[in-house]
ChimeraX commands (.cxc) that place a marker at each C-alpha (Angstrom):
marker #1 position -11.03,141.73,-35.14 radius 0.5
marker #1 position -13.86,139.25,-35.71 radius 0.5
marker #1 position -14.82,137.19,-32.39 radius 0.5
marker #1 position -16.29,133.94,-34.14 radius 0.5
marker #1 position -13.84,133.10,-37.06 radius 0.5
marker #1 position -13.86,129.44,-37.60 radius 0.5
marker #1 position -16.77,128.93,-34.98 radius 0.5
marker #1 position -19.88,127.11,-35.70 radius 0.5
marker #1 position -22.94,128.56,-33.90 radius 0.5
marker #1 position -26.42,127.14,-33.75 radius 0.5
marker #1 position -29.37,129.70,-33.07 radius 0.5
marker #1 position -32.89,128.13,-32.52 radius 0.5
marker #1 position -35.59,130.44,-33.25 radius 0.5
marker #1 position -33.27,132.12,-35.54 radius 0.5
marker #1 position -35.56,133.56,-38.33 radius 0.5
marker #1 position -37.20,136.49,-36.56 radius 0.5
marker #1 position -37.03,139.08,-34.04 radius 0.5
marker #1 position -34.25,138.64,-31.48 radius 0.5
marker #1 position -33.27,135.35,-33.13 radius 0.5
marker #1 position -32.46,136.98,-36.50 radius 0.5
marker #1 position -30.61,139.95,-34.75 radius 0.5
marker #1 position -28.28,137.24,-33.02 radius 0.5
marker #1 position -27.78,135.14,-36.27 radius 0.5
marker #1 position -26.87,138.29,-38.35 radius 0.5
marker #1 position -24.38,139.57,-35.76 radius 0.5
marker #1 position -22.80,136.03,-35.21 radius 0.5
marker #1 position -22.21,135.95,-39.17 radius 0.5
marker #1 position -20.70,139.37,-39.24 radius 0.5
marker #1 position -18.46,138.16,-36.54 radius 0.5
marker #1 position -17.33,135.36,-38.81 radius 0.5
marker #1 position -19.43,132.47,-37.51 radius 0.5
marker #1 position -20.83,129.68,-39.62 radius 0.5
marker #1 position -24.34,129.81,-38.80 radius 0.5
marker #1 position -27.09,127.23,-38.38 radius 0.5
marker #1 position -30.54,129.02,-38.47 radius 0.5
marker #1 position -32.88,126.58,-36.79 radius 0.5
marker #1 position -36.63,127.45,-36.76 radius 0.5
marker #1 position -40.08,125.73,-37.03 radius 0.5
marker #1 position -40.87,128.09,-39.91 radius 0.5
marker #1 position -38.51,126.64,-42.55 radius 0.5
marker #1 position -39.14,129.40,-45.16 radius 0.5
marker #1 position -38.28,132.09,-42.84 radius 0.5
marker #1 position -35.03,130.16,-41.67 radius 0.5
marker #1 position -33.99,129.65,-45.40 radius 0.5
marker #1 position -34.60,133.36,-45.97 radius 0.5
marker #1 position -32.36,134.35,-43.22 radius 0.5
marker #1 position -29.68,131.97,-43.98 radius 0.5
marker #1 position -29.77,133.03,-47.89 radius 0.5
marker #1 position -29.49,136.79,-46.86 radius 0.5
marker #1 position -26.11,135.66,-44.93 radius 0.5
marker #1 position -24.67,133.68,-47.78 radius 0.5
marker #1 position -25.61,136.65,-50.18 radius 0.5
marker #1 position -23.71,138.74,-47.91 radius 0.5
marker #1 position -20.45,136.50,-48.27 radius 0.5
marker #1 position -21.12,134.51,-44.89 radius 0.5
marker #1 position -21.89,130.90,-44.54 radius 0.5
marker #1 position -25.27,129.55,-43.15 radius 0.5
marker #1 position -27.79,126.68,-43.51 radius 0.5
marker #1 position -31.20,126.60,-42.54 radius 0.5
marker #1 position -32.83,123.50,-40.36 radius 0.5
marker #1 position -36.52,122.95,-39.72 radius 0.5
marker #1 position -37.10,122.17,-36.39 radius 0.5
marker #1 position -39.93,121.62,-33.67 radius 0.5
marker #1 position -38.40,122.27,-30.33 radius 0.5
marker #1 position -40.95,120.10,-28.69 radius 0.5
marker #1 position -39.44,117.14,-30.53 radius 0.5
marker #1 position -36.24,115.79,-28.96 radius 0.5
marker #1 position -35.27,113.83,-32.19 radius 0.5
marker #1 position -35.52,116.86,-34.36 radius 0.5
marker #1 position -33.68,119.07,-31.87 radius 0.5
marker #1 position -30.89,116.41,-31.69 radius 0.5
marker #1 position -30.95,116.45,-35.60 radius 0.5
marker #1 position -29.86,120.21,-35.75 radius 0.5
marker #1 position -26.54,119.12,-34.45 radius 0.5
marker #1 position -26.05,116.06,-36.58 radius 0.5
marker #1 position -26.82,118.42,-39.43 radius 0.5
marker #1 position -24.27,120.95,-38.16 radius 0.5
marker #1 position -21.52,118.50,-37.69 radius 0.5
marker #1 position -22.23,116.85,-41.01 radius 0.5
marker #1 position -21.72,120.34,-42.80 radius 0.5
marker #1 position -19.24,122.05,-40.69 radius 0.5
marker #1 position -17.44,119.41,-38.52 radius 0.5
marker #1 position -18.32,120.81,-35.13 radius 0.5
marker #1 position -20.43,122.91,-32.90 radius 0.5
marker #1 position -18.91,125.78,-30.68 radius 0.5
marker #1 position -22.00,127.92,-29.92 radius 0.5
marker #1 position -25.71,127.33,-28.93 radius 0.5
marker #1 position -27.99,130.17,-28.59 radius 0.5
marker #1 position -31.24,128.59,-27.05 radius 0.5
marker #1 position -33.50,131.30,-28.25 radius 0.5
marker #1 position -36.67,129.58,-29.50 radius 0.5
marker #1 position -39.83,130.43,-27.51 radius 0.5
marker #1 position -43.42,131.26,-27.49 radius 0.5
marker #1 position -45.85,133.29,-25.55 radius 0.5
marker #1 position -49.60,132.38,-24.43 radius 0.5
marker #1 position -51.43,134.70,-22.05 radius 0.5
marker #1 position -54.29,133.70,-19.88 radius 0.5
marker #1 position -55.43,134.63,-16.35 radius 0.5
marker #1 position -54.59,131.88,-13.72 radius 0.5
marker #1 position -58.21,131.03,-13.13 radius 0.5
marker #1 position -58.76,130.20,-16.97 radius 0.5
marker #1 position -55.39,128.62,-17.54 radius 0.5
marker #1 position -55.46,125.09,-19.09 radius 0.5
marker #1 position -53.31,122.49,-20.61 radius 0.5
marker #1 position -53.81,124.03,-24.08 radius 0.5
marker #1 position -51.82,127.13,-22.76 radius 0.5
marker #1 position -49.61,125.28,-20.23 radius 0.5
marker #1 position -48.28,122.44,-22.08 radius 0.5
marker #1 position -46.83,124.01,-25.21 radius 0.5
marker #1 position -45.37,126.99,-23.36 radius 0.5
marker #1 position -43.35,124.72,-21.09 radius 0.5
marker #1 position -42.72,122.17,-23.70 radius 0.5
marker #1 position -40.86,124.97,-26.04 radius 0.5
marker #1 position -39.69,127.45,-23.61 radius 0.5
marker #1 position -38.15,124.81,-21.04 radius 0.5
marker #1 position -38.14,121.29,-22.63 radius 0.5
marker #1 position -36.82,122.85,-25.76 radius 0.5
marker #1 position -33.96,124.59,-23.80 radius 0.5
marker #1 position -33.22,121.22,-22.25 radius 0.5
marker #1 position -33.14,119.30,-25.47 radius 0.5
marker #1 position -30.90,122.01,-27.25 radius 0.5
marker #1 position -28.37,121.99,-24.41 radius 0.5
marker #1 position -28.48,118.19,-24.05 radius 0.5
marker #1 position -27.81,117.66,-27.66 radius 0.5
marker #1 position -25.06,120.37,-28.18 radius 0.5
marker #1 position -23.23,119.13,-24.97 radius 0.5
marker #1 position -22.57,115.69,-26.81 radius 0.5
marker #1 position -20.34,117.48,-29.21 radius 0.5
marker #1 position -18.99,120.05,-26.83 radius 0.5
marker #1 position -17.92,117.83,-24.16 radius 0.5
marker #1 position -16.30,115.70,-26.85 radius 0.5
marker #1 position -14.05,118.68,-27.97 radius 0.5
marker #1 position -13.64,120.17,-24.49 radius 0.5
marker #1 position -15.25,123.37,-25.65 radius 0.5
marker #1 position -18.37,124.96,-26.13 radius 0.5
marker #1 position -20.56,128.02,-25.27 radius 0.5
marker #1 position -24.50,127.78,-24.62 radius 0.5
marker #1 position -26.47,130.96,-24.03 radius 0.5
marker #1 position -30.02,130.27,-22.89 radius 0.5
marker #1 position -32.52,132.99,-23.45 radius 0.5
marker #1 position -34.84,133.61,-20.41 radius 0.5
marker #1 position -36.65,136.88,-19.64 radius 0.5
marker #1 position -37.46,139.48,-17.11 radius 0.5
marker #1 position -40.63,137.69,-16.87 radius 0.5
marker #1 position -38.75,134.73,-15.09 radius 0.5
marker #1 position -37.54,137.06,-12.34 radius 0.5
marker #1 position -40.70,138.66,-11.07 radius 0.5
marker #1 position -44.30,139.54,-12.08 radius 0.5
marker #1 position -45.49,142.90,-13.76 radius 0.5
marker #1 position -49.08,143.98,-14.85 radius 0.5
marker #1 position -49.90,143.27,-18.63 radius 0.5
marker #1 position -51.56,145.95,-20.86 radius 0.5
marker #1 position -54.22,143.23,-21.74 radius 0.5
marker #1 position -57.08,144.10,-19.81 radius 0.5
marker #1 position -55.85,142.60,-16.47 radius 0.5
marker #1 position -52.94,142.14,-13.83 radius 0.5
marker #1 position -51.67,138.90,-14.87 radius 0.5
marker #1 position -51.75,136.28,-17.56 radius 0.5
marker #1 position -48.22,135.16,-17.95 radius 0.5
marker #1 position -48.20,132.35,-15.38 radius 0.5
marker #1 position -47.03,129.75,-17.91 radius 0.5
marker #1 position -44.49,131.85,-19.68 radius 0.5
marker #1 position -43.04,133.27,-16.37 radius 0.5
marker #1 position -42.71,129.93,-14.87 radius 0.5
marker #1 position -40.98,128.59,-18.10 radius 0.5
marker #1 position -38.49,131.42,-18.11 radius 0.5
marker #1 position -37.71,131.27,-14.46 radius 0.5
marker #1 position -37.01,127.59,-14.85 radius 0.5
marker #1 position -34.51,128.39,-17.69 radius 0.5
marker #1 position -32.48,130.42,-15.13 radius 0.5
marker #1 position -32.37,127.61,-12.82 radius 0.5
marker #1 position -31.59,125.12,-15.55 radius 0.5
marker #1 position -28.72,127.31,-16.70 radius 0.5
marker #1 position -27.02,127.22,-13.40 radius 0.5
marker #1 position -27.49,123.37,-12.92 radius 0.5
marker #1 position -25.90,122.88,-16.56 radius 0.5
marker #1 position -23.13,125.35,-15.80 radius 0.5
marker #1 position -22.17,123.30,-12.78 radius 0.5
marker #1 position -22.44,120.04,-14.61 radius 0.5
marker #1 position -20.78,121.02,-18.13 radius 0.5
marker #1 position -18.00,123.68,-16.91 radius 0.5
marker #1 position -15.43,120.82,-15.72 radius 0.5
marker #1 position -15.66,119.84,-19.42 radius 0.5
marker #1 position -14.77,123.37,-21.02 radius 0.5
marker #1 position -18.48,124.24,-21.72 radius 0.5
marker #1 position -19.64,127.67,-20.31 radius 0.5
marker #1 position -23.31,127.87,-19.83 radius 0.5
marker #1 position -24.83,131.25,-19.31 radius 0.5
marker #1 position -28.19,133.09,-19.53 radius 0.5
marker #1 position -29.47,136.40,-21.15 radius 0.5
marker #1 position -32.88,137.66,-19.60 radius 0.5
marker #1 position -34.25,140.26,-22.05 radius 0.5
marker #1 position -36.49,143.00,-20.89 radius 0.5
marker #1 position -39.08,144.34,-23.56 radius 0.5
marker #1 position -38.11,144.64,-27.16 radius 0.5
marker #1 position -39.65,145.68,-30.13 radius 0.5
marker #1 position -40.23,142.53,-32.22 radius 0.5
marker #1 position -43.08,140.83,-33.96 radius 0.5
marker #1 position -43.85,138.55,-31.05 radius 0.5
marker #1 position -45.74,141.34,-29.31 radius 0.5
marker #1 position -48.43,141.31,-31.90 radius 0.5
marker #1 position -49.09,137.59,-31.32 radius 0.5
marker #1 position -51.60,137.66,-28.48 radius 0.5
marker #1 position -52.70,141.46,-28.62 radius 0.5
marker #1 position -55.01,143.61,-30.43 radius 0.5
marker #1 position -53.39,146.64,-32.13 radius 0.5
marker #1 position -54.75,148.91,-29.25 radius 0.5
marker #1 position -53.16,146.59,-26.80 radius 0.5
marker #1 position -49.91,146.61,-28.56 radius 0.5
marker #1 position -49.64,150.39,-28.41 radius 0.5
marker #1 position -50.55,150.48,-24.83 radius 0.5
marker #1 position -48.26,147.67,-24.02 radius 0.5
marker #1 position -45.26,149.42,-25.77 radius 0.5
marker #1 position -46.17,152.63,-23.87 radius 0.5
marker #1 position -46.26,150.79,-20.56 radius 0.5
marker #1 position -42.95,149.02,-20.92 radius 0.5
marker #1 position -41.19,152.25,-22.04 radius 0.5
marker #1 position -42.33,153.83,-18.66 radius 0.5
marker #1 position -40.89,150.85,-16.78 radius 0.5
marker #1 position -37.32,151.42,-18.02 radius 0.5
marker #1 position -35.00,153.77,-16.32 radius 0.5
marker #1 position -33.82,154.64,-19.82 radius 0.5
marker #1 position -37.53,155.50,-20.64 radius 0.5
marker #1 position -37.45,153.37,-23.85 radius 0.5
marker #1 position -37.84,149.96,-25.00 radius 0.5
marker #1 position -34.99,147.95,-26.52 radius 0.5
marker #1 position -34.04,146.79,-30.05 radius 0.5
marker #1 position -33.03,143.34,-31.17 radius 0.5
marker #1 position -29.60,144.52,-32.25 radius 0.5
marker #1 position -28.96,145.61,-28.36 radius 0.5
marker #1 position -29.91,142.02,-27.08 radius 0.5
marker #1 position -27.71,140.68,-29.54 radius 0.5
marker #1 position -24.76,142.42,-28.18 radius 0.5
marker #1 position -25.18,140.70,-24.81 radius 0.5
marker #1 position -25.73,137.35,-26.30 radius 0.5
marker #1 position -22.62,137.55,-28.43 radius 0.5
marker #1 position -20.56,138.77,-25.47 radius 0.5
marker #1 position -21.60,135.63,-23.58 radius 0.5
marker #1 position -20.89,133.41,-26.61 radius 0.5
marker #1 position -17.32,134.69,-27.02 radius 0.5
marker #1 position -14.16,133.84,-25.55 radius 0.5
marker #1 position -14.34,137.30,-23.92 radius 0.5
marker #1 position -16.60,135.63,-21.40 radius 0.5
marker #1 position -14.39,132.49,-20.80 radius 0.5
marker #1 position -14.57,132.92,-16.86 radius 0.5
marker #1 position -18.11,133.34,-16.90 radius 0.5
marker #1 position -20.50,130.44,-15.94 radius 0.5
marker #1 position -24.02,130.25,-14.69 radius 0.5
marker #1 position -24.78,133.90,-15.01 radius 0.5
marker #1 position -27.69,135.48,-16.02 radius 0.5
marker #1 position -27.29,138.89,-17.87 radius 0.5
marker #1 position -30.16,141.32,-17.66 radius 0.5
marker #1 position -30.53,143.28,-20.95 radius 0.5
marker #1 position -33.63,145.24,-19.91 radius 0.5
marker #1 position -32.89,148.86,-19.77 radius 0.5
marker #1 position -33.30,148.99,-16.11 radius 0.5
marker #1 position -36.75,147.66,-15.45 radius 0.5
marker #1 position -38.32,149.21,-12.36 radius 0.5
marker #1 position -41.51,147.13,-12.38 radius 0.5
marker #1 position -40.45,143.68,-11.27 radius 0.5
marker #1 position -42.32,142.84,-8.12 radius 0.5
marker link #1:1,2 radius 0.2
marker link #1:2,3 radius 0.2
marker link #1:3,4 radius 0.2
marker link #1:4,5 radius 0.2
marker link #1:5,6 radius 0.2
marker link #1:6,7 radius 0.2
marker link #1:7,8 radius 0.2
marker link #1:8,9 radius 0.2
marker link #1:9,10 radius 0.2
marker link #1:10,11 radius 0.2
marker link #1:11,12 radius 0.2
marker link #1:12,13 radius 0.2
marker link #1:13,14 radius 0.2
marker link #1:14,15 radius 0.2
marker link #1:15,16 radius 0.2
marker link #1:16,17 radius 0.2
marker link #1:17,18 radius 0.2
marker link #1:18,19 radius 0.2
marker link #1:19,20 radius 0.2
marker link #1:20,21 radius 0.2
marker link #1:21,22 radius 0.2
marker link #1:22,23 radius 0.2
marker link #1:23,24 radius 0.2
marker link #1:24,25 radius 0.2
marker link #1:25,26 radius 0.2
marker link #1:26,27 radius 0.2
marker link #1:27,28 radius 0.2
marker link #1:28,29 radius 0.2
marker link #1:29,30 radius 0.2
marker link #1:30,31 radius 0.2
marker link #1:31,32 radius 0.2
marker link #1:32,33 radius 0.2
marker link #1:33,34 radius 0.2
marker link #1:34,35 radius 0.2
marker link #1:35,36 radius 0.2
marker link #1:36,37 radius 0.2
marker link #1:37,38 radius 0.2
marker link #1:38,39 radius 0.2
marker link #1:39,40 radius 0.2
marker link #1:40,41 radius 0.2
marker link #1:41,42 radius 0.2
marker link #1:42,43 radius 0.2
marker link #1:43,44 radius 0.2
marker link #1:44,45 radius 0.2
marker link #1:45,46 radius 0.2
marker link #1:46,47 radius 0.2
marker link #1:47,48 radius 0.2
marker link #1:48,49 radius 0.2
marker link #1:49,50 radius 0.2
marker link #1:50,51 radius 0.2
marker link #1:51,52 radius 0.2
marker link #1:52,53 radius 0.2
marker link #1:53,54 radius 0.2
marker link #1:54,55 radius 0.2
marker link #1:55,56 radius 0.2
marker link #1:56,57 radius 0.2
marker link #1:57,58 radius 0.2
marker link #1:58,59 radius 0.2
marker link #1:59,60 radius 0.2
marker link #1:60,61 radius 0.2
marker link #1:61,62 radius 0.2
marker link #1:62,63 radius 0.2
marker link #1:63,64 radius 0.2
marker link #1:64,65 radius 0.2
marker link #1:65,66 radius 0.2
marker link #1:66,67 radius 0.2
marker link #1:67,68 radius 0.2
marker link #1:68,69 radius 0.2
marker link #1:69,70 radius 0.2
marker link #1:70,71 radius 0.2
marker link #1:71,72 radius 0.2
marker link #1:72,73 radius 0.2
marker link #1:73,74 radius 0.2
marker link #1:74,75 radius 0.2
marker link #1:75,76 radius 0.2
marker link #1:76,77 radius 0.2
marker link #1:77,78 radius 0.2
marker link #1:78,79 radius 0.2
marker link #1:79,80 radius 0.2
marker link #1:80,81 radius 0.2
marker link #1:81,82 radius 0.2
marker link #1:82,83 radius 0.2
marker link #1:83,84 radius 0.2
marker link #1:84,85 radius 0.2
marker link #1:85,86 radius 0.2
marker link #1:86,87 radius 0.2
marker link #1:87,88 radius 0.2
marker link #1:88,89 radius 0.2
marker link #1:89,90 radius 0.2
marker link #1:90,91 radius 0.2
marker link #1:91,92 radius 0.2
marker link #1:92,93 radius 0.2
marker link #1:93,94 radius 0.2
marker link #1:94,95 radius 0.2
marker link #1:95,96 radius 0.2
marker link #1:96,97 radius 0.2
marker link #1:97,98 radius 0.2
marker link #1:98,99 radius 0.2
marker link #1:99,100 radius 0.2
marker link #1:100,101 radius 0.2
marker link #1:101,102 radius 0.2
marker link #1:102,103 radius 0.2
marker link #1:103,104 radius 0.2
marker link #1:104,105 radius 0.2
marker link #1:105,106 radius 0.2
marker link #1:106,107 radius 0.2
marker link #1:107,108 radius 0.2
marker link #1:108,109 radius 0.2
marker link #1:109,110 radius 0.2
marker link #1:110,111 radius 0.2
marker link #1:111,112 radius 0.2
marker link #1:112,113 radius 0.2
marker link #1:113,114 radius 0.2
marker link #1:114,115 radius 0.2
marker link #1:115,116 radius 0.2
marker link #1:116,117 radius 0.2
marker link #1:117,118 radius 0.2
marker link #1:118,119 radius 0.2
marker link #1:119,120 radius 0.2
marker link #1:120,121 radius 0.2
marker link #1:121,122 radius 0.2
marker link #1:122,123 radius 0.2
marker link #1:123,124 radius 0.2
marker link #1:124,125 radius 0.2
marker link #1:125,126 radius 0.2
marker link #1:126,127 radius 0.2
marker link #1:127,128 radius 0.2
marker link #1:128,129 radius 0.2
marker link #1:129,130 radius 0.2
marker link #1:130,131 radius 0.2
marker link #1:131,132 radius 0.2
marker link #1:132,133 radius 0.2
marker link #1:133,134 radius 0.2
marker link #1:134,135 radius 0.2
marker link #1:135,136 radius 0.2
marker link #1:136,137 radius 0.2
marker link #1:137,138 radius 0.2
marker link #1:138,139 radius 0.2
marker link #1:139,140 radius 0.2
marker link #1:140,141 radius 0.2
marker link #1:141,142 radius 0.2
marker link #1:142,143 radius 0.2
marker link #1:143,144 radius 0.2
marker link #1:144,145 radius 0.2
marker link #1:145,146 radius 0.2
marker link #1:146,147 radius 0.2
marker link #1:147,148 radius 0.2
marker link #1:148,149 radius 0.2
marker link #1:149,150 radius 0.2
marker link #1:150,151 radius 0.2
marker link #1:151,152 radius 0.2
marker link #1:152,153 radius 0.2
marker link #1:153,154 radius 0.2
marker link #1:154,155 radius 0.2
marker link #1:155,156 radius 0.2
marker link #1:156,157 radius 0.2
marker link #1:157,158 radius 0.2
marker link #1:158,159 radius 0.2
marker link #1:159,160 radius 0.2
marker link #1:160,161 radius 0.2
marker link #1:161,162 radius 0.2
marker link #1:162,163 radius 0.2
marker link #1:163,164 radius 0.2
marker link #1:164,165 radius 0.2
marker link #1:165,166 radius 0.2
marker link #1:166,167 radius 0.2
marker link #1:167,168 radius 0.2
marker link #1:168,169 radius 0.2
marker link #1:169,170 radius 0.2
marker link #1:170,171 radius 0.2
marker link #1:171,172 radius 0.2
marker link #1:172,173 radius 0.2
marker link #1:173,174 radius 0.2
marker link #1:174,175 radius 0.2
marker link #1:175,176 radius 0.2
marker link #1:176,177 radius 0.2
marker link #1:177,178 radius 0.2
marker link #1:178,179 radius 0.2
marker link #1:179,180 radius 0.2
marker link #1:180,181 radius 0.2
marker link #1:181,182 radius 0.2
marker link #1:182,183 radius 0.2
marker link #1:183,184 radius 0.2
marker link #1:184,185 radius 0.2
marker link #1:185,186 radius 0.2
marker link #1:186,187 radius 0.2
marker link #1:187,188 radius 0.2
marker link #1:188,189 radius 0.2
marker link #1:189,190 radius 0.2
marker link #1:190,191 radius 0.2
marker link #1:191,192 radius 0.2
marker link #1:192,193 radius 0.2
marker link #1:193,194 radius 0.2
marker link #1:194,195 radius 0.2
marker link #1:195,196 radius 0.2
marker link #1:196,197 radius 0.2
marker link #1:197,198 radius 0.2
marker link #1:198,199 radius 0.2
marker link #1:199,200 radius 0.2
marker link #1:200,201 radius 0.2
marker link #1:201,202 radius 0.2
marker link #1:202,203 radius 0.2
marker link #1:203,204 radius 0.2
marker link #1:204,205 radius 0.2
marker link #1:205,206 radius 0.2
marker link #1:206,207 radius 0.2
marker link #1:207,208 radius 0.2
marker link #1:208,209 radius 0.2
marker link #1:209,210 radius 0.2
marker link #1:210,211 radius 0.2
marker link #1:211,212 radius 0.2
marker link #1:212,213 radius 0.2
marker link #1:213,214 radius 0.2
marker link #1:214,215 radius 0.2
marker link #1:215,216 radius 0.2
marker link #1:216,217 radius 0.2
marker link #1:217,218 radius 0.2
marker link #1:218,219 radius 0.2
marker link #1:219,220 radius 0.2
marker link #1:220,221 radius 0.2
marker link #1:221,222 radius 0.2
marker link #1:222,223 radius 0.2
marker link #1:223,224 radius 0.2
marker link #1:224,225 radius 0.2
marker link #1:225,226 radius 0.2
marker link #1:226,227 radius 0.2
marker link #1:227,228 radius 0.2
marker link #1:228,229 radius 0.2
marker link #1:229,230 radius 0.2
marker link #1:230,231 radius 0.2
marker link #1:231,232 radius 0.2
marker link #1:232,233 radius 0.2
marker link #1:233,234 radius 0.2
marker link #1:234,235 radius 0.2
marker link #1:235,236 radius 0.2
marker link #1:236,237 radius 0.2
marker link #1:237,238 radius 0.2
marker link #1:238,239 radius 0.2
marker link #1:239,240 radius 0.2
marker link #1:240,241 radius 0.2
marker link #1:241,242 radius 0.2
marker link #1:242,243 radius 0.2
marker link #1:243,244 radius 0.2
marker link #1:244,245 radius 0.2
marker link #1:245,246 radius 0.2
marker link #1:246,247 radius 0.2
marker link #1:247,248 radius 0.2
marker link #1:248,249 radius 0.2
marker link #1:249,250 radius 0.2
marker link #1:250,251 radius 0.2
marker link #1:251,252 radius 0.2
marker link #1:252,253 radius 0.2
marker link #1:253,254 radius 0.2
marker link #1:254,255 radius 0.2
marker link #1:255,256 radius 0.2
marker link #1:256,257 radius 0.2
marker link #1:257,258 radius 0.2
marker link #1:258,259 radius 0.2
marker link #1:259,260 radius 0.2
marker link #1:260,261 radius 0.2
view
């Protein structure tokens, strides 16, 4: 039985990597999906694939740093589908720099997208979810938000901004769960470990990518890295009514990471 029939789901950062896997699974499970991404062409491509497969999807261009644009996602969703039942706050960016060299050019955009963008998304979704007394918000954090690990990029650190932003998402999740729970809205979090997506290439050379993949595989008790489809399974569980009595929880989907300090 499909779990999201007649449900409307918004996924930010929905055009690639983990986001696309989540979008695809939601559509397969019957959801009407809003693919929100800063890359308008990529979002339209994903929505087109879903429509071609017999599903229902629309694409919305959004800069998660812009409060008005984020609120616009949900206005578009309600105009098209009449309601919003699920938000997967997935959009995020990485910028790695050693602490001693960290500047505002790295710090500001990472915190703006990874934390403020999640806040904007939840705030905008809550307007509609509280009114209908039903909703599921799943925020995407990271194991980088629960501890520190070395990076295969020539040094022991480099994830100050990213790690802080993802740790804050976990705390934000708990706070929102307390505030929105009495209104019928479940707020939970997923903390992924290492997954093979295009994001790992953004700030690394090809040699660093291979070293990073090998390092992360060794740090999992399963001795391998995850796939986007595996993270999607955890997200869909928390977004479904199967998780109706779960709130403020962070689900680690990390293959049993052993390297968090």
